[in-house]
C-alpha positions as CSV (number, residue, x, y, z in Angstrom):
1,M,1.3,15.4,9.4
2,Q,-1.6,13.7,11.2
3,L,-3.8,10.8,10.2
4,P,-7.4,11.9,9.8
5,H,-9.9,10.3,12.2
6,T,-11.9,9.0,9.3
7,L,-9.0,6.8,8.3
8,Y,-8.6,5.1,11.7
9,K,-10.9,2.3,10.7
10,F,-8.2,1.0,8.3
11,F,-5.9,0.4,11.3
12,W,-8.0,-2.1,13.2
13,D,-5.0,-4.0,14.5
14,V,-3.0,-1.1,16.0
15,N,-3.7,2.2,17.8
16,P,-3.9,4.7,14.9
17,E,-3.0,7.6,17.3
18,K,0.4,6.1,18.0
19,I,1.6,5.4,14.5
20,D,4.6,7.4,13.5
21,L,3.5,8.4,10.0
22,T,7.0,9.2,8.9
23,L,8.9,6.3,10.4
24,R,6.2,3.8,9.4
25,A,5.4,5.4,6.0
26,P,5.6,2.1,4.0
27,Y,3.1,0.5,6.4
28,V,0.7,3.4,6.3
29,I,0.9,3.7,2.5
30,N,0.4,-0.1,2.1
31,R,-2.5,-0.2,4.4
32,L,-4.3,2.7,3.0
33,L,-3.7,2.0,-0.7
34,D,-4.5,-1.7,-0.4
35,K,-7.4,-1.7,2.1
36,G,-8.5,2.0,2.0
37,D,-11.1,3.9,0.1
38,L,-11.0,6.9,-2.2
39,E,-10.5,9.3,0.7
40,A,-7.6,7.2,2.0
41,A,-5.9,7.1,-1.5
42,R,-6.3,10.9,-1.8
43,W,-4.8,11.4,1.6
44,V,-1.8,9.2,0.8
45,L,-1.2,11.0,-2.5
46,K,-1.4,14.4,-0.8
47,S,0.7,13.4,2.2
48,Y,3.6,11.4,0.9
49,P,6.1,12.2,-1.9
50,K,5.5,10.2,-5.1
51,E,8.9,8.6,-4.8
52,T,8.1,7.3,-1.3
53,I,4.9,5.7,-2.6
54,I,6.7,4.2,-5.6
55,E,9.4,2.8,-3.4
56,T,6.8,1.2,-1.2
57,F,5.4,-0.7,-4.2
58,R,8.9,-1.8,-5.1
59,K,9.6,-3.3,-1.7
60,R,6.4,-4.4,0.0
61,K,4.8,-7.6,-1.2
62,D,1.6,-7.5,0.7
63,F,-0.4,-5.5,-1.8
64,S,-3.1,-7.5,-3.6
65,P,-2.1,-8.2,-7.2
66,W,-5.1,-6.1,-8.4
67,N,-4.0,-3.1,-6.4
68,G,-0.4,-3.6,-7.4
69,T,-1.4,-3.5,-11.1
70,F,-3.7,-0.5,-10.6
71,W,-1.2,1.6,-8.8
72,A,1.7,0.5,-11.1
73,N,-0.3,1.8,-14.1
74,L,-1.4,5.0,-12.3
75,L,2.1,5.8,-10.9
76,E,3.9,4.5,-14.1
77,I,5.9,1.9,-12.3
78,P,7.1,-1.0,-14.6
79,R,5.2,-4.1,-13.5
80,E,8.5,-6.1,-13.1
81,E,9.5,-3.6,-10.4
82,V,6.3,-4.1,-8.3
83,A,7.1,-6.6,-5.6
84,C,3.6,-8.0,-5.2
85,L,3.6,-8.9,-9.0
86,E,6.8,-11.0,-8.9
87,P,5.9,-14.4,-10.4
88,S,7.4,-16.4,-7.5
89,Y,5.4,-14.3,-5.0
90,R,2.2,-14.7,-7.0
91,L,2.7,-18.5,-7.1
92,M,3.2,-18.6,-3.4
93,R,0.0,-16.6,-2.8
94,K,-2.0,-18.9,-5.0
95,K,-0.9,-21.9,-3.0
96,L,-2.0,-20.2,0.3
97,W,-5.2,-18.7,-1.1
98,P,-6.2,-20.3,-4.4
99,Y,-9.2,-18.0,-5.1
């Protein structure tokens, strides 16, 4: 599996050529489904097993609440299992960024 060059722009803080797409799957999934576009979403859904994507939403809190809700609905994940939608985490986010 190789990251398409058209998706490099979503990895502005690292060298996209050096990302281990298997070892760093949660990071790649998070970055592309939270910050990416339609092409990025399609690539993630084609490249990673559904269970890996679901597990990423269960463990990683750094999705936006909007994206967490969208993907929870699409992937049929109960909202209470989506880490970024936990009430305590959402309260902390509002304190840091009240907009």
